[in-house]
DSSP file (Angstrom, degrees, kcal/mol; ACC not computed):
  #  RESIDUE AA STRUCTURE BP1 BP2  ACC     N-H-->O    O-->H-N    N-H-->O    O-->H-N    TCO  KAPPA ALPHA  PHI   PSI    X-CA   Y-CA   Z-CA
    1    1 A M     >        0   0    0      0, 0.0     4,-2.5     0, 0.0     5,-0.2   0.000 360.0 360.0 360.0 -43.0  -11.5  -18.6    7.0
    2    2 A T  H  >  +     0   0    0      1,-0.2     4,-3.2     2,-0.2     5,-0.2   0.893 360.0  54.2 -66.2 -37.2   -8.9  -16.0    7.6
    3    3 A A  H  > S+     0   0    0      2,-0.2     4,-2.2     1,-0.2    -1,-0.2   0.893 109.1  49.6 -62.7 -37.4   -6.3  -18.7    8.4
    4    4 A S  H  > S+     0   0    0      2,-0.2     4,-2.7     1,-0.2    -2,-0.2   0.922 112.7  46.7 -64.9 -43.5   -7.1  -20.3    5.1
    5    5 A L  H  X S+     0   0    0     -4,-2.5     4,-2.3     2,-0.2     7,-0.3   0.900 110.3  53.2 -63.8 -40.5   -6.7  -17.0    3.3
    6    6 A Q  H  <>S+     0   0    0     -4,-3.2     5,-2.8     1,-0.2     4,-0.4   0.913 112.7  44.4 -61.4 -42.1   -3.5  -16.3    5.2
    7    7 A L  H ><5S+     0   0    0     -4,-2.2     3,-0.8    -5,-0.2    -2,-0.2   0.927 114.7  48.2 -66.2 -45.6   -2.1  -19.7    4.0
    8    8 A A  H 3<5S+     0   0    0     -4,-2.7    -2,-0.2     1,-0.2    -1,-0.2   0.799 115.9  43.5 -67.3 -29.6   -3.3  -19.2    0.4
    9    9 A T  T 3<5S-     0   0    0     -4,-2.3    -1,-0.2    -5,-0.2    -2,-0.2   0.383 112.0-112.4 -99.4   4.0   -1.9  -15.7    0.1
   10   10 A G  T < 5S-     0   0    0     -3,-0.8    -3,-0.2    -4,-0.4    -4,-0.1   0.860  79.8 -45.7  68.9  33.6    1.5  -16.3    1.8
   11   11 A G  S   <S+     0   0    0     -5,-2.8    -1,-0.2    -6,-0.3    -5,-0.1   0.728 104.8 122.7  86.0  22.8    0.7  -14.2    4.8
   12   12 A R        +     0   0    0     -6,-0.3     2,-0.2    -7,-0.3    -6,-0.1   0.312  36.0 117.0-101.3   9.8   -0.8  -11.1    3.0
   13   13 A T        -     0   0    0    -11,-0.1    72,-0.7    -7,-0.1     2,-0.3  -0.568  39.6-179.4 -78.3 139.1   -4.2  -11.1    4.7
   14   14 A V  E     -a   85   0A   0     -2,-0.2     2,-0.5    70,-0.2    72,-0.2  -0.936  23.2-127.4-131.9 158.0   -5.0   -8.0    6.8
   15   15 A Y  E     -a   86   0A   0     70,-3.1    72,-3.4    -2,-0.3     2,-0.7  -0.922  10.2-163.9-105.3 130.6   -8.1   -7.0    8.8
   16   16 A N  E     -a   87   0A   0     -2,-0.5     2,-0.4    70,-0.2    72,-0.2  -0.922  23.4-149.8-108.4 101.2   -9.8   -3.6    8.3
   17   17 A I  E     +a   88   0A   0     70,-3.1    72,-0.6    -2,-0.7     2,-0.4  -0.590  22.5 174.5 -84.0 125.2  -11.8   -3.3   11.4
   18   18 A I        -     0   0    0     -2,-0.4     3,-0.1    70,-0.1    72,-0.1  -0.962  12.3-171.1-128.6 111.8  -15.1   -1.4   11.2
   19   19 A S        -     0   0    0     -2,-0.4     2,-0.1    70,-0.3     3,-0.1   0.561  59.8 -78.3 -81.5  -8.0  -17.2   -1.5   14.4
   20   20 A G        -     0   0    0      1,-0.1    -1,-0.2    19,-0.0    18,-0.0  -0.119  24.5-119.2 120.0 143.5  -20.1    0.2   12.8
   21   21 A G        -     0   0    0      1,-0.2    -1,-0.1    -3,-0.1     4,-0.1   0.511  47.8-141.9 -91.3  -5.3  -21.1    3.6   11.7
   22   22 A G    >>  +     0   0    0      1,-0.2     4,-0.9    -3,-0.1     3,-0.5  -0.259  57.7  81.1  76.6-167.7  -24.2    3.8   13.9
   23   23 A G  H >> S-     0   0    0      1,-0.2     4,-1.0     2,-0.2     3,-0.8  -0.135 108.7 -29.8  63.8-160.8  -27.4    5.5   12.9
   24   24 A P  H 3> S+     0   0    0      0, 0.0     4,-2.0     0, 0.0    -1,-0.2   0.810 132.4  65.3 -62.0 -30.7  -30.0    3.8   10.7
   25   25 A Q  H <> S+     0   0    0     -3,-0.5     4,-1.2     1,-0.2    -2,-0.2   0.890  98.1  54.7 -59.9 -37.9  -27.4    1.7    8.9
   26   26 A Q  H <<>S+     0   0    0     -4,-0.9     5,-2.3    -3,-0.8     3,-0.3   0.900 109.9  46.2 -62.9 -39.6  -26.6   -0.2   12.1
   27   27 A L  H ><5S+     0   0    0     -4,-1.0     3,-1.5     1,-0.2    -1,-0.2   0.796 101.6  65.4 -74.3 -27.7  -30.2   -1.1   12.5
   28   28 A W  H 3<5S+     0   0    0     -4,-2.0    -1,-0.2     1,-0.3    -2,-0.2   0.864 104.7  47.2 -57.9 -33.8  -30.5   -2.2    8.8
   29   29 A W  T 3<5S-     0   0    0     -4,-1.2    -1,-0.3    -3,-0.3    -2,-0.2   0.427 121.2-111.4 -87.9   0.5  -28.0   -4.9    9.8
   30   30 A G  T < 5S+     0   0    0     -3,-1.5     2,-0.8     1,-0.2    -3,-0.2   0.667  71.6 140.9  79.6  16.5  -30.0   -5.8   12.9
   31   31 A D      < +     0   0    0     -5,-2.3    -1,-0.2    -6,-0.2    -2,-0.2  -0.836  19.5 167.7 -99.9 109.1  -27.3   -4.5   15.2
   32   32 A K        +     0   0    0     -2,-0.8     2,-0.2    -3,-0.1    -1,-0.1   0.301  32.5 127.6-101.7   7.8  -28.9   -2.7   18.2
   33   33 A V        -     0   0    0     -7,-0.1     5,-0.1     1,-0.1    -2,-0.1  -0.457  63.5-113.3 -70.1 134.2  -25.7   -2.5   20.3
   34   34 A E     >  -     0   0    0     -2,-0.2     4,-1.9     3,-0.1     3,-0.1  -0.180  31.7 -98.0 -66.7 160.9  -24.9    1.0   21.5
   35   35 A H  H >> S+     0   0    0      1,-0.2     4,-1.3     2,-0.2     3,-0.7   0.894 119.1  39.6 -48.2 -62.5  -21.8    2.9   20.2
   36   36 A D  H 3> S+     0   0    0      1,-0.3     4,-1.9     2,-0.2    -1,-0.2   0.855 114.1  55.7 -63.6 -33.9  -19.3    2.3   23.0
   37   37 A D  H 3> S+     0   0    0      1,-0.2     4,-2.9     2,-0.2    -1,-0.3   0.813  99.5  60.7 -68.0 -29.3  -20.4   -1.3   23.4
   38   38 A R  H <X S+     0   0    0     -4,-1.9     4,-2.5    -3,-0.7    -1,-0.2   0.907 107.3  45.3 -63.1 -39.6  -19.7   -1.9   19.7
   39   39 A Y  H  X S+     0   0    0     -4,-1.3     4,-2.5     2,-0.2    -2,-0.2   0.872 112.2  51.0 -71.1 -35.9  -16.1   -1.1   20.3
   40   40 A A  H  X S+     0   0    0     -4,-1.9     4,-2.4     2,-0.2    -2,-0.2   0.914 112.0  47.8 -63.6 -41.7  -16.1   -3.2   23.5
   41   41 A R  H  X S+     0   0    0     -4,-2.9     4,-2.8     2,-0.2    -2,-0.2   0.917 111.9  49.7 -64.2 -43.9  -17.5   -6.1   21.4
   42   42 A T  H  X S+     0   0    0     -4,-2.5     4,-2.5     2,-0.2    -2,-0.2   0.923 111.1  49.5 -60.3 -44.7  -14.9   -5.5   18.7
   43   43 A S  H  X S+     0   0    0     -4,-2.5     4,-2.0     1,-0.2    -2,-0.2   0.916 112.5  46.6 -63.1 -43.3  -12.1   -5.5   21.2
   44   44 A E  H  X S+     0   0    0     -4,-2.4     4,-2.7     2,-0.2    -1,-0.2   0.913 110.5  53.6 -65.4 -40.7  -13.4   -8.7   22.8
   45   45 A F  H  X S+     0   0    0     -4,-2.8     4,-3.2     1,-0.2    -2,-0.2   0.926 109.1  48.3 -58.8 -44.5  -13.8  -10.3   19.3
   46   46 A L  H  X S+     0   0    0     -4,-2.5     4,-2.4     2,-0.2    -1,-0.2   0.865 110.1  52.3 -66.7 -34.5  -10.2   -9.5   18.4
   47   47 A D  H  X S+     0   0    0     -4,-2.0     4,-2.4     2,-0.2    -2,-0.2   0.938 113.4  44.4 -61.0 -46.1   -9.0  -10.9   21.8
   48   48 A V  H  X S+     0   0    0     -4,-2.7     4,-3.0     2,-0.2     5,-0.3   0.930 112.2  51.8 -64.5 -45.9  -10.9  -14.1   21.0
   49   49 A L  H  X S+     0   0    0     -4,-3.2     4,-2.6     1,-0.2    -1,-0.2   0.931 113.0  44.2 -58.1 -47.1   -9.7  -14.3   17.4
   50   50 A R  H  X S+     0   0    0     -4,-2.4     4,-2.5     2,-0.2    -1,-0.2   0.895 112.8  53.0 -65.4 -38.8   -6.1  -13.9   18.5
   51   51 A G  H  X S+     0   0    0     -4,-2.4     4,-0.7    -5,-0.2    -2,-0.2   0.928 113.1  42.3 -61.9 -45.8   -6.6  -16.4   21.3
   52   52 A V  H >< S+     0   0    0     -4,-3.0     3,-0.6     1,-0.2    22,-0.6   0.919 115.4  51.4 -64.4 -43.7   -8.0  -19.0   18.9
   53   53 A W  H 3< S+     0   0    0     -4,-2.6    27,-0.5    -5,-0.3    -2,-0.2   0.883 117.5  37.1 -60.9 -41.0   -5.3  -18.2   16.3
   54   54 A C  H 3< S+     0   0    0     -4,-2.5    -1,-0.2    -5,-0.2    -2,-0.2   0.423  88.1 124.8 -96.7   0.6   -2.4  -18.6   18.8
   55   55 A A    <<  -     0   0    0     -4,-0.7     2,-1.0    -3,-0.6    19,-0.3  -0.259  66.3-122.2 -63.4 146.5   -3.8  -21.5   20.8
   56   56 A D  S    S-     0   0    0     17,-0.1     2,-0.2    23,-0.1    -1,-0.1  -0.800  80.2 -40.4 -87.8 101.8   -1.7  -24.6   21.2
   57   57 A G  S    S-     0   0    0     -2,-1.0     2,-0.9     1,-0.2    17,-0.3  -0.506 118.0 -31.2  72.9-148.1   -4.1  -27.2   19.7
   58   58 A H  S    S+     0   0    0      1,-0.2    15,-0.2    -2,-0.2    -1,-0.2  -0.545 102.1 118.1-102.2  66.2   -7.7  -26.7   20.7
   59   59 A S        +     0   0    0     -2,-0.9     2,-0.5    13,-0.4    -1,-0.2   0.339  32.7 115.1-115.2   4.0   -6.9  -25.2   24.1
   60   60 A Y  E     +D   72   0B   0     12,-2.6    12,-3.5    -3,-0.3     2,-0.4  -0.682  35.9 176.3 -89.0 124.7   -8.3  -21.7   24.0
   61   61 A D  E     +     0   0B   0     -2,-0.5     2,-0.3     9,-0.2     9,-0.2  -0.952   1.0 176.7-120.9 144.4  -11.2  -20.9   26.4
   62   62 A H  E     -D   69   0B   0      7,-2.7     7,-2.8    -2,-0.4     2,-0.5  -0.974  15.3-174.5-149.9 132.3  -12.9  -17.6   26.8
   63   63 A E  E     +D   68   0B   0     -2,-0.3     5,-0.2     5,-0.2     2,-0.2  -0.921  33.3 148.5-126.6 103.3  -15.8  -16.4   28.9
   64   64 A G        -     0   0    0      3,-2.7    -2,-0.0    -2,-0.5   -20,-0.0  -0.554  60.7 -91.1-126.8-171.9  -16.6  -12.8   28.1
   65   65 A R  S    S+     0   0    0     -2,-0.2     3,-0.1     1,-0.1   -24,-0.1   0.870 122.4  15.1 -70.0 -38.9  -19.3  -10.3   27.9
   66   66 A F  S    S+     0   0    0      1,-0.2     2,-0.3   -26,-0.1    -1,-0.1   0.680 126.0  42.2-110.1 -25.2  -20.1  -11.0   24.2
   67   67 A Y        -     0   0    0      2,-0.0    -3,-2.7   -26,-0.0     2,-0.4  -0.941  49.8-168.8-133.1 148.0  -18.4  -14.3   23.4
   68   68 A R  E     -D   63   0B   0     -2,-0.3     2,-0.4    -5,-0.2    -5,-0.2  -0.993  14.0-179.5-133.6 126.9  -17.8  -17.7   25.0
   69   69 A V  E     -D   62   0B   0     -7,-2.8    -7,-2.7    -2,-0.4     2,-0.4  -0.988   8.4-172.4-130.4 135.8  -15.3  -20.1   23.5
   70   70 A R  E    S-     0   0B   0     -2,-0.4    -9,-0.2    -9,-0.2   -10,-0.1  -0.991  75.2  -6.7-127.5 123.1  -14.5  -23.6   24.7
   71   71 A G  E    S+     0   0B   0     -2,-0.4   -10,-0.2     1,-0.2   -12,-0.1   0.862  85.0 175.1  67.0  37.1  -11.6  -25.6   23.2
   72   72 A G  E     +D   60   0B   0    -12,-3.5   -12,-2.6   -14,-0.1   -13,-0.4  -0.435  14.4 116.9 -77.4 150.4  -10.9  -23.0   20.4
   73   73 A G        -     0   0    0    -15,-0.2   -20,-0.2   -14,-0.2   -15,-0.2  -0.875  57.3 -89.3 167.2 165.8   -7.9  -23.4   18.1
   74   74 A L        -     0   0    0    -22,-0.6   -17,-0.1   -19,-0.3     5,-0.1  -0.633  46.4-100.2 -92.0 151.7   -6.9  -23.9   14.5
   75   75 A P    >>  -     0   0    0      0, 0.0     3,-2.2     0, 0.0     4,-1.3  -0.385  41.0-106.1 -64.4 151.9   -6.5  -27.2   12.8
   76   76 A P  T 34 S+     0   0    0      0, 0.0     3,-0.3     0, 0.0    -2,-0.1   0.822 118.4  60.4 -51.5 -36.5   -2.8  -28.2   12.5
   77   77 A A  T 34 S+     0   0    0      1,-0.2    -3,-0.0     3,-0.0     0, 0.0   0.741 115.1  34.6 -66.4 -20.8   -2.7  -27.5    8.8
   78   78 A L  T X4 S+     0   0    0     -3,-2.2     3,-0.7     3,-0.0    -1,-0.2   0.542  97.1 103.8-108.6  -9.9   -3.6  -23.9    9.4
   79   79 A A  T 3<  +     0   0    0     -4,-1.3   -25,-0.1    -3,-0.3   -26,-0.1  -0.271  66.5  37.8 -73.3 158.0   -1.8  -23.3   12.8
   80   80 A G  T 3  S+     0   0    0    -27,-0.5    -1,-0.2     1,-0.3   -26,-0.1   0.452  77.7 130.0  86.9   2.0    1.5  -21.4   13.2
   81   81 A Q    <   -     0   0    0     -3,-0.7    -1,-0.3   -28,-0.1     2,-0.1  -0.520  68.6 -91.0 -83.5 156.5    0.9  -18.6   10.6
   82   82 A P        -     0   0    0      0, 0.0    -1,-0.1     0, 0.0     3,-0.1  -0.411  44.4-108.1 -65.7 141.3    1.4  -15.0   11.5
   83   83 A F        -     0   0    0      1,-0.1     3,-0.1    -2,-0.1   -33,-0.0  -0.489  44.2-101.8 -66.4 136.2   -1.7  -13.2   12.8
   84   84 A P        -     0   0    0      0, 0.0   -70,-0.2     0, 0.0    -1,-0.1  -0.237  38.9-101.8 -60.3 147.8   -3.0  -10.8   10.2
   85   85 A E  E     -a   14   0A   0    -72,-0.7   -70,-3.1    -3,-0.1     2,-0.5  -0.390  35.6-132.0 -67.1 150.0   -2.2   -7.1   10.7
   86   86 A V  E     -a   15   0A   0     16,-0.2    18,-2.6   -72,-0.2    19,-2.3  -0.929  15.5-165.7-113.6 122.4   -5.1   -5.0   12.1
   87   87 A F  E     -ab  16 105A   0    -72,-3.4   -70,-3.1    -2,-0.5     2,-0.3  -0.914  19.5-179.4-101.4 131.6   -6.1   -1.7   10.6
   88   88 A F  E     -ab  17 106A   0     17,-2.4    19,-3.1    -2,-0.5     2,-0.3  -0.973  10.2-179.5-138.4 144.9   -8.4    0.2   12.9
   89   89 A T  E     + b   0 107A   0    -72,-0.6   -70,-0.3    -2,-0.3    19,-0.1  -0.933  22.9 111.7-140.2 164.2  -10.3    3.5   12.8
   90   90 A G        -     0   0    0     17,-0.6     9,-0.1    -2,-0.3    -2,-0.0  -0.364  39.9-145.0 138.8 144.0  -12.5    5.6   15.0
   91   91 A S        +     0   0    0     -2,-0.1    -1,-0.1     4,-0.1    17,-0.0   0.554  64.8  99.4-111.8 -10.9  -12.3    8.9   16.9
   92   92 A S  S  > S-     0   0    0      1,-0.1     4,-2.7     4,-0.0     5,-0.2  -0.236  85.7-107.0 -72.5 166.2  -14.4    8.4   20.0
   93   93 A K  H  > S+     0   0    0      1,-0.2     4,-2.3     2,-0.2     5,-0.2   0.908 122.6  50.8 -58.4 -41.5  -12.8    7.5   23.4
   94   94 A A  H  > S+     0   0    0      1,-0.2     4,-2.1     2,-0.2    -1,-0.2   0.903 111.6  47.2 -64.0 -41.2  -14.1    3.9   23.0
   95   95 A A  H  > S+     0   0    0      2,-0.2     4,-3.0     1,-0.2     5,-0.2   0.919 111.7  49.8 -66.4 -43.8  -12.6    3.6   19.5
   96   96 A I  H  X S+     0   0    0     -4,-2.7     4,-2.7     2,-0.2    -2,-0.2   0.891 110.4  50.5 -64.8 -39.4   -9.3    5.0   20.5
   97   97 A A  H  X S+     0   0    0     -4,-2.3     4,-1.5    -5,-0.2    -1,-0.2   0.927 113.9  44.8 -63.7 -43.8   -9.0    2.6   23.5
   98   98 A A  H  X S+     0   0    0     -4,-2.1     4,-1.8     2,-0.2     5,-0.3   0.909 113.4  50.5 -66.6 -41.2   -9.8   -0.4   21.3
   99   99 A A  H  X S+     0   0    0     -4,-3.0     4,-3.1     1,-0.2    -2,-0.2   0.926 107.7  53.3 -62.0 -44.2   -7.4    0.8   18.6
  100  100 A G  H  < S+     0   0    0     -4,-2.7    -1,-0.2     1,-0.2    -2,-0.2   0.850 112.1  46.0 -59.1 -33.9   -4.7    1.2   21.2
  101  101 A R  H  < S+     0   0    0     -4,-1.5    -1,-0.2    -5,-0.2    -2,-0.2   0.821 132.0  12.6 -76.7 -32.1   -5.2   -2.3   22.3
  102  102 A H  H  < S+     0   0    0     -4,-1.8   -16,-0.2    -3,-0.2    -2,-0.2   0.667  89.4 112.5-123.8 -21.8   -5.4   -3.9   18.8
  103  103 A A     <  +     0   0    0     -4,-3.1     3,-0.2    -5,-0.3   -16,-0.2  -0.355  27.2 176.2 -73.8 132.8   -4.2   -1.7   16.0
  104  104 A D  S    S+     0   0    0    -18,-2.6    31,-2.8     1,-0.4     2,-0.4   0.706  91.8  24.2 -87.4 -32.6   -1.1   -2.4   14.0
  105  105 A Y  E    S-bc  87 135A   0    -19,-2.3   -17,-2.4    29,-0.2     2,-0.6  -0.991  75.1-156.6-132.7 123.1   -2.2    0.6   11.9
  106  106 A Y  E     -bc  88 136A   0     29,-3.0    31,-2.3    -2,-0.4     2,-0.4  -0.898  14.2-161.0-100.3 124.5   -4.4    3.3   13.2
  107  107 A L  E     -bc  89 137A   0    -19,-3.1   -17,-0.6    -2,-0.6     2,-0.4  -0.856   9.7-178.4-106.7 137.7   -6.3    5.2   10.4
  108  108 A S  E     - c   0 138A   0     29,-1.8    31,-3.1    -2,-0.4     2,-0.1  -0.981  30.3-113.3-130.9 146.6   -7.9    8.6   10.8
  109  109 A W  E     - c   0 139A   0     -2,-0.4    31,-0.2    29,-0.2     2,-0.1  -0.433  57.7 -78.2 -67.2 154.7   -9.8   10.7    8.4
  110  110 A L        +     0   0    0     29,-1.3    -1,-0.1    -2,-0.1    28,-0.0  -0.335  65.2 158.7 -59.9 130.4   -8.0   13.9    7.4
  111  111 A E        -     0   0    0     -3,-0.1     5,-0.1    -2,-0.1    -3,-0.0  -0.867  52.7 -62.3-139.8 171.3   -8.2   16.6   10.2
  112  112 A P    >>  -     0   0    0      0, 0.0     4,-2.2     0, 0.0     3,-0.8  -0.322  57.1-111.4 -55.8 145.0   -6.1   19.7   11.0
  113  113 A P  H 3> S+     0   0    0      0, 0.0     4,-2.6     0, 0.0     5,-0.2   0.835 116.3  53.6 -52.3 -38.5   -2.6   18.6   11.9
  114  114 A S  H 3> S+     0   0    0      1,-0.2     4,-2.0     2,-0.2     5,-0.1   0.890 109.7  48.1 -66.4 -37.0   -2.9   19.5   15.6
  115  115 A A  H <> S+     0   0    0     -3,-0.8     4,-2.3     2,-0.2    -1,-0.2   0.898 112.3  49.3 -68.8 -40.4   -6.1   17.4   15.9
  116  116 A L  H  X S+     0   0    0     -4,-2.2     4,-3.0     2,-0.2     5,-0.2   0.931 110.1  50.7 -62.5 -45.1   -4.4   14.4   14.2
  117  117 A A  H  X S+     0   0    0     -4,-2.6     4,-2.1    -5,-0.2    -2,-0.2   0.907 111.3  48.2 -60.5 -41.9   -1.3   14.7   16.4
  118  118 A A  H  X S+     0   0    0     -4,-2.0     4,-1.9     2,-0.2    -1,-0.2   0.917 113.5  46.8 -65.2 -42.9   -3.5   14.7   19.5
  119  119 A K  H  X S+     0   0    0     -4,-2.3     4,-2.2     2,-0.2    -2,-0.2   0.928 111.8  50.2 -65.7 -44.9   -5.5   11.7   18.4
  120  120 A F  H  X S+     0   0    0     -4,-3.0     4,-2.5     1,-0.2    -1,-0.2   0.887 109.3  52.7 -60.8 -38.4   -2.4    9.7   17.4
  121  121 A E  H  X S+     0   0    0     -4,-2.1     4,-2.4    -5,-0.2    -1,-0.2   0.886 106.9  52.1 -65.8 -38.2   -0.9   10.5   20.8
  122  122 A Q  H  X S+     0   0    0     -4,-1.9     4,-2.0     2,-0.2    -2,-0.2   0.928 111.4  46.4 -63.2 -44.6   -4.0    9.2   22.6
  123  123 A V  H  X S+     0   0    0     -4,-2.2     4,-2.1     1,-0.2    -2,-0.2   0.925 111.3  52.6 -62.3 -43.4   -3.8    5.9   20.6
  124  124 A R  H  X S+     0   0    0     -4,-2.5     4,-2.0     1,-0.2    -2,-0.2   0.901 107.5  52.0 -59.0 -42.6   -0.1    5.7   21.3
  125  125 A E  H  X S+     0   0    0     -4,-2.4     4,-0.9     1,-0.2    -1,-0.2   0.913 111.0  46.8 -62.0 -43.5   -0.8    6.1   25.1
  126  126 A H  H  < S+     0   0    0     -4,-2.0     4,-0.4     1,-0.2    -1,-0.2   0.850 111.1  54.0 -66.4 -33.0   -3.3    3.3   25.0
  127  127 A S  H ><>S+     0   0    0     -4,-2.1     5,-2.4     1,-0.2     3,-1.5   0.874  98.6  61.3 -69.3 -38.3   -0.9    1.1   23.0
  128  128 A L  H ><5S+     0   0    0     -4,-2.0     3,-1.3     1,-0.3    -1,-0.2   0.857  95.3  62.3 -59.4 -35.8    1.9    1.5   25.5
  129  129 A G  T 3<5S+     0   0    0     -4,-0.9    -1,-0.3     1,-0.3    -2,-0.2   0.719 112.6  35.6 -63.9 -21.2   -0.1   -0.2   28.2
  130  130 A V  T < 5S-     0   0    0     -3,-1.5    -1,-0.3    -4,-0.4    -2,-0.2   0.185 118.0-105.2-118.3  14.9   -0.3   -3.4   26.2
  131  131 A G  T < 5S+     0   0    0     -3,-1.3     2,-0.3    -4,-0.3    -3,-0.2   0.801  74.6 134.4  72.0  30.0    3.1   -3.3   24.6
  132  132 A R      < -     0   0    0     -5,-2.4    -1,-0.2   -32,-0.2    -2,-0.1  -0.748  39.8-164.8-109.5 158.9    2.0   -2.3   21.1
  133  133 A A        -     0   0    0     -2,-0.3    -9,-0.1   -30,-0.1   -33,-0.0  -0.673  19.3-165.6-141.1  82.4    3.5    0.3   18.8
  134  134 A P        -     0   0    0      0, 0.0     2,-0.3     0, 0.0   -29,-0.2  -0.230  15.2-128.3 -70.0 158.7    1.0    1.1   16.0
  135  135 A R  E     -c  105   0A   0    -31,-2.8   -29,-3.0     2,-0.0     2,-0.4  -0.666  25.0-133.1 -96.1 162.0    1.8    2.9   12.9
  136  136 A F  E     +c  106   0A   0     -2,-0.3     2,-0.3   -31,-0.2   -29,-0.2  -0.915  25.0 172.0-124.8 145.2   -0.4    5.8   11.8
  137  137 A A  E     -c  107   0A   0    -31,-2.3   -29,-1.8    -2,-0.4     2,-0.4  -0.983  24.1-133.2-147.7 156.2   -2.0    6.8    8.6
  138  138 A V  E     -c  108   0A   0     -2,-0.3     2,-0.4   -31,-0.2   -29,-0.2  -0.925  18.5-160.2-112.4 136.4   -4.5    9.3    7.2
  139  139 A R  E     +c  109   0A   0    -31,-3.1   -29,-1.3    -2,-0.4     2,-0.3  -0.893  17.0 163.8-115.4 148.1   -7.3    8.4    4.9
  140  140 A L        -     0   0    0     -2,-0.4     2,-0.4   -31,-0.2   -31,-0.0  -0.989  32.8-120.5-156.4 158.7   -9.2   10.7    2.6
  141  141 A D        -     0   0    0     -2,-0.3     2,-0.5     2,-0.0    -2,-0.0  -0.840  21.9-151.7-102.3 143.3  -11.5   10.7   -0.3
  142  142 A V        -     0   0    0     -2,-0.4     2,-0.5     2,-0.0    -2,-0.0  -0.963   8.3-170.3-115.9 130.4  -10.6   12.5   -3.5
  143  143 A L        -     0   0    0     -2,-0.5     2,-0.4     2,-0.0     8,-0.0  -0.981   9.3-176.4-120.3 119.8  -13.3   14.0   -5.8
  144  144 A A        +     0   0    0     -2,-0.5     2,-0.3     6,-0.0     4,-0.1  -0.958   8.8 162.3-121.4 134.2  -12.1   15.2   -9.2
  145  145 A R        -     0   0    0     -2,-0.4     6,-0.1     2,-0.1    -2,-0.0  -0.890  51.9 -99.6-138.2 169.2  -14.1   16.9  -11.9
  146  146 A E  S    S+     0   0    0     -2,-0.3     2,-0.3     2,-0.0    -1,-0.0   0.866 105.7  22.1 -60.6 -37.6  -13.2   19.0  -15.0
  147  147 A T  S  > S-     0   0    0      1,-0.1     4,-1.8    -3,-0.0     5,-0.1  -0.882  77.3-118.2-129.4 161.1  -13.9   22.2  -13.2
  148  148 A E  H  > S+     0   0    0     -2,-0.3     4,-2.5     1,-0.2     5,-0.2   0.883 116.0  56.6 -62.2 -38.5  -14.1   23.4   -9.6
  149  149 A E  H  > S+     0   0    0      1,-0.2     4,-2.2     2,-0.2    -1,-0.2   0.923 106.6  48.3 -60.7 -44.8  -17.7   24.3  -10.1
  150  150 A E  H  > S+     0   0    0      1,-0.2     4,-2.1     2,-0.2    -1,-0.2   0.873 110.1  52.9 -63.7 -36.6  -18.5   20.7  -11.2
  151  151 A A  H  X S+     0   0    0     -4,-1.8     4,-2.3     2,-0.2    -2,-0.2   0.939 110.0  46.6 -64.0 -46.6  -16.7   19.3   -8.2
  152  152 A W  H  X S+     0   0    0     -4,-2.5     4,-2.5     1,-0.2    -2,-0.2   0.868 109.8  54.6 -65.7 -35.6  -18.7   21.5   -5.8
  153  153 A E  H  X S+     0   0    0     -4,-2.2     4,-2.1    -5,-0.2    -1,-0.2   0.918 109.3  47.6 -61.6 -42.5  -21.9   20.5   -7.5
  154  154 A E  H  < S+     0   0    0     -4,-2.1    -2,-0.2     2,-0.2    -1,-0.2   0.909 111.0  50.8 -65.4 -42.1  -21.1   16.9   -7.0
  155  155 A I  H  < S+     0   0    0     -4,-2.3    -2,-0.2     1,-0.2    -1,-0.2   0.927 112.3  46.9 -61.7 -44.5  -20.2   17.4   -3.3
  156  156 A E  H  <        0   0    0     -4,-2.5    -1,-0.2     1,-0.3    -2,-0.2   0.858 360.0 360.0 -66.1 -35.1  -23.5   19.2   -2.8
  157  157 A R     <        0   0    0     -4,-2.1    -1,-0.3    -5,-0.2    -2,-0.2   0.498 360.0 360.0 -67.7 360.0  -25.4   16.5   -4.6
């Protein structure tokens, strides 16, 4: 599907990787995989996806912990397109290791500058081992109301 989107959009498709937020929401989706294993599964999935995407014909095989692929590859009409950029987030050790391996863009929620710098450096260290150089970005939510009091009421609600 993504290869079709990549072709249709002229190469503008990107992946925003979310391994799961845990807690009850994860179980609502029927996903019982533990936190660190979700990042291991995500990392393996991205390995498989890239392997299938970049395979010469239907030549990609993979035998992993979560996935098994035999003869994977894209049809000729979809092959040869650039792999979509990967946006990745997460602050745990497992998330940072997976981000370092796969992220073109590492996103973090707003934190004090020293904490952001330390986190970005950890991702950078993991990236160097696999020859990647991700870019970094900060994400945040903005809540605007007519008055400060109304804004705080909304936050508390």
